[in-house]
N, C-alpha and C positions, 0 to 999 in steps of 0.2 A: 361736109356739114349736114346736120339734119335738114330735111326738106322744110322750107318755110311754111308751106301749107299745113304740115303736121304741127308745127309750133303754134300756129294761129288757131288751131282747133281748140286749144285750152281757153276756157272762159273764166278761169281763176275763181271757181265757185268754192273751192276749199274742201270738197267731199273727200279728196285724197289724203288730207292731213291726218285724220284718225287712223287711216289704214297704213300709214308709213312708219316703219320701225325706227328710222333715224330721227324722224320728227318726235316720236315718243322719247327717244334718248335725250334730246337737247332742247326741244321746243323752238328750234330756229327755223324761220321761214325758208332760208336758203338751203336747208337740209330736208325739205319736203319736195315732192314732185312738182308742185306748182312753183316753188321757188327756183328749182333747177331749170324749169322751162323759162322763167324770167331770165336766168343767166344765159341760156342758149340763145334767146332772142337778143340779148345785149351783145353777145359775142358775134352773132350773125350780122347785126347792124353796126359792128365795129365801135360800139359805145363802151364795151368792156374788153380788156386784154385777156388773152388766154394765159393767165399767170398762175402762180402757185396757189393763191387764195381761191381763185375761181375753180381750178382743177380739183382742189381739195374737196369741194362740195360735190363734184361729179364722182370722185373716187369714193366718197362716203356712201353713195347709193349702192344698195345690195343688188339691185336688179331683180327684186323678188316679184314684181309685177302685181302686188296687192292693190296698187293704185289703179291698175288697168281694170280690175274687177270692180272697184269702187266707183269709177268715173261714170257719171250719167251721160256725159257728152261723147263717150267713145274715143277719147284721146288715146292715140297709139304710143303711149310712153315707152313701151318695150322697144319699138323701132327708134324712138327719139334717143334714148339713153345709149343704145348700141351704136348708133351712128355718131353720137357725140363722142363716145369713147374712141372710135376710129379716128375722129378729128383730133382728139387729144394726143393719141399715140403718134399721129403723123406730124403734128405741128408744135408739140410742147416737149421740151427736153427736161426729163426728170433728173433729180439729184443722183449722183453716182451710185450711192448705196442702194437706192430704190431701183435703179436700172439693173444693177447686178443681182439683186434679190429676185426681181421678176424674170431676168434672163435664166437664173438657176431653176426657177419653177417650170419655165416652158422648155428648158432643155431636158427636163425629167418627166413631168407628169403626162404629157401627151404621147409618150413613147413607152409602150408596155414592156419592151425588152429591157430598156434602161431601168425602168421602175422595178422590174424583177431583180436586177442586179443590186439595186439599192435596198430592196427588201431583204436580200441575202445578208448584206452587211448590217442591216437593222436587226436581223435575227441573231447575229453574232453579238451585237451590242447588248441585246437583252439577255441572251442565254449565258453570256460570259459573266454576268453580274455587274458589268460596267455601268449600266443604267442605274441599277439600284444603288451603287456606290456614289455616283454623281448626285443622285437625289438625296442620299443620306447626308452628303456634304453641302447640300443646297446650292450647288454650282449653277444649275439652270437659272436661278434667280438673278445671276449676274450677267446672263446673256442678253443681247438686244431683244426687244419684245417680239419681233417677228421670228427670230431664230428659236426663242424659247417656245413660242406658239407652235412652230413646226415640229419641235421635239415632243411637245405635249400631245399633239393630235396624231402622232404616229399610230396607225392601226396595228392591232395584234397581227402577227404573222407566224405561220407554222411551216415546218418542213413539208407537210402535206400540201399546203397552199402553194409553196414554191414549185412543187413537182406536178401540180394539177394540170391536166390537159383535157380539153373538151373534144368530144368526138366530132368529126366533120359531118357526120350524118347519123341521125337517130330516126328509125322508122316509126310510123304510127302504130299504136297498139290497136289491133282490130281494124275495122274499116276506116280508110283514110277519109278525113273530112276537109283537110287543108294542107297546103305545102307552104312552109314558112322558112324564113332565114333569120338567124339571131345575131344581133349586135352584141359582141362580147364586152365592149367597154375597155377602158384603160385601168383605172383604179379598181373597177369591179372585177376584172379577170385576175388581177394580181392579189388583191387583198380580200376579196369576197367571192372566191371561186364557187362557194356553195350556192350562191344566188343563181349563177349561170347553170350549174348542175341541176338545181331544183326547177329552173325554168324549162330546161330541156325535158326533164322527166314528166312534168305536168302537161306540157304541150303534147308530148307523145301519148300520154295516158288519155288525153282528150281527143285523140284521133288525128294528130298532126305529124306529118313528116317534117323533121327539123334539120335544116342545113346550117352549119357554122363555117362560113368562109375562112379558110386558114390564113389567108394573106391580109385580112383586115387589120387596120391600125386605128388611130384616133379619128373621131368624127369632126373635130375642130371646135366643139362647143366651148371649152375652156378658153381657147384662143379668142374666139369672137366676143365672148362676154368681157374680155379684158381689152378689147379694141384692136387686136392683132388680126386685122381683116385678111391681109394677103395670106398669112400662114393658115388661117381658118379655111379660106377658099381652097388652098392646095390640099389640105388634109381631107376636106369634104369630097373633092373631086376624086382623089385616090381611093377613098373609102367606097364611093358609089361604084367605081370601076371593078371592085373586088366582089360585088354582090351579084347573084344571078337575077335576071329580069323576069324569069318565068315562075315567080312565087306569088302567093296570094297576099302575103304581108311581110313586112320587115318588123320583127319584134324587138322592142327595146325595154330594158328593165331598170334604167337609170333615168330619172325625170329630166335632168338637165340635158342629157344627150337627145332624148326624145323631142323636147320642145325645140331644140336647135334644128334637128333633122326635118321636122315638119315644116320649117320655114326656109328650106334650102333654095326655093325658087326666088326668094328675095335677094339672095346673095350670089346665086349662080344663074343669073338671067340668061335666057336664050340657050339653056342647056336642057334639052328635052329629056335626057336620061335622068338628070338630077330631079327634074320636075316629076317624072314618073316614080322615081324612088321615094320622094317626099310624100306623094299621095298614098303610098303603101305603108308608111311608118305607123305603127300602133304600139302604145304602151302595152305591156303584157297583161295588165289588169283590164285595160280597155278591150283588148282582143278577147280575153277569156269570158268577160262579163257578157259579151255579145254572142258567145258560143254556148248553146245549151249544154249543161253539165252532163257528162256521160260516166266519168269515173266515180266510183263510190267514195263518199266522204266518211271517215271514221271519227269518233268523238275525240275532241281535245278539250280537256277541262282546264281552261285558262282564262284569266281576266286580262284582256288585251286592250291597249290604248293605241289608236291609229293616229299617227302624225302626218298631216298633209304637207308634202314637199311642195314648195312654192311653184316650181316649174311643172308640177303635175296639176295642182289646183288652179293657179292663176294663168299660167301660160298655155296649158293644154285644156283647161276647164274639165279635168277629170276629177270628180269629187265622189260621186256615188259608187262608181264601179268597184274600187278596192273594198269599200265597205260592204257592198253586195256579196263579193266573194267571201269575205270574212264571216259575214252573217250566215252564209250557207254551210258553215262548218258546225256540226253538232257539238254542243257542250261549250263552245267558245262564247264568252261574254264580251261584247264589244262596248267599250266606254269611250265617250268623247272627251277631248282635251279642250279646256276653255281657251278661247281665242285661237282656235285651231287654224284660222286663216292667216295668222301672223308667222313671220319667218323665224327660224331658229338661230340665224346668224351665220350659217355656213356659206351659202351662196357662192359656189364655185371656189375661187381662191380668196374670197372676201375675208374669211376668218384668219388667213395668213397675212394679208396686206393691211387689214384694219382690225387688229386683234382686240383693241380696247372696246371699240364699238360692237364687234361681234360678241364679246363677252357680256356686255349689258343686255343685248338682245337675247342671247342664249340663256342667261339667268332667268329672264321672264318666262321663256319657254319651259325650262326645267321646273320652275315653280308650278306651272300649270300641269305639267306631266305628273309631278308628285301628288298634286291635289286630287288627281283622278285615281290614285292608288292602284296602278296596274301591276300585274305580275310579268307582263311582256309589253315592250314597246315595238310597234310595227311601223316601219317607215320604208318608202319606196325609193329612197335616194341614199347612196353610201355616205355622201358628205354630211347629210343630216344626222345619220346614225353616229358618225364620228364626233360631230360637234356636241350633241346631247350627252353622249357617254363621257366625253372629256370633262364636261362641267360636273356631271354626277361624280366622277372619280375625285375631282377637286373637293367635293363635299364629303368624301369618304363613303360614297354610296355606289351601288351597282344595280343594274337592271338589265335583264336579258333583252336582247333586241333581235329582230328578224325582219326580213323583207316579206311583204304579203305572200309572195310566191313560195317562200320557204315554209310559211305556216300552212298554206294550201297543200304543198307537197307532203308535209308531215301527216296531214289528215288523210290524204289519198293513200299514202304508204302504210298508214296505221302505226307510225313511229312516234316516239315521245319527243317533246320539245326540249328535253333536258340537255340535248347536245348543243343547243344554241348558247354560245358563251356570253357572259355578261360583259 
């Protein structure tokens, strides 16, 4: 159960309500952070059963942490919802189809090798014309909502992506200023290998030796956000063991992974190596913004809108650093998205298990993106990019997208952004 003292820190002021995407969806008190804390208290005092109705309100939470930023009392809602979800998974038996769907997700996504095999069959599904045929016959509309959403959100995959391999070591260009290790990620390394490649190139260009531990697997972030605490602990411990200790920083380029790894000491108590690891974790934009630029930036004539990933803005409080890096690129016009602190609806596996809610939230985000009229969408989390582009496709629209590090890499290399696919 969440600690009672954390529950009692909420003074029920209501400042969290306008910050909460699900409260925007339905205007229901129990689908706000304040309302969910009421439910946690009721369950803790045994005044409420942990039944389907109560669990549904916890499941509806994105875990976006916008309420943490908005709260004037410093309520640790991030810890509360994560610990409550652990309680749910330990003491509530979900319906069979829900259990099977979640089991399928966690048998696949935290395992890069399995994910790569799935991506191969996905490539066959697309290249054979089967996907086009099924959509022409409108067959996906007859699928259960969650399965249809999984099919819709499938990232683009190429033969090059399936064959991509990262170097185990990349030396610094010129005088070495730092020695760092890179977290390759799960979805990132399979579906967005270009982000990792750009990260390595930029770090090397800025004077960093880059190590990419070959044996690294999942960090456990997805598992923890879904309440699978034991699985998350095991994955995190295994990951920490694969990284060298004699580096200046652990570089992460996926917001959800970074926010999880920075709080490892809360889940791996009395583990000195995990604590030391967590203290070195840096988002790539955070690290580079603190490192005086050395590599020359070439002009990129593009109007770019930056989308704040929730686990970067709210969980890690990294807001200005990505913008600072983008503003340092000659020719790039950076435009702000209205309500940029609001979630896009991706939130780990949220858009798979709560597709209707995710859709409502995503529609608001896409409307704000389009209002900014960008030529390029910049986002520091793969899930956000997939969510926004999926909704754009449903509208018959396309918009090039890139990670901030890919944009910076293009500027340093003097290459065009045209290669970034919509």
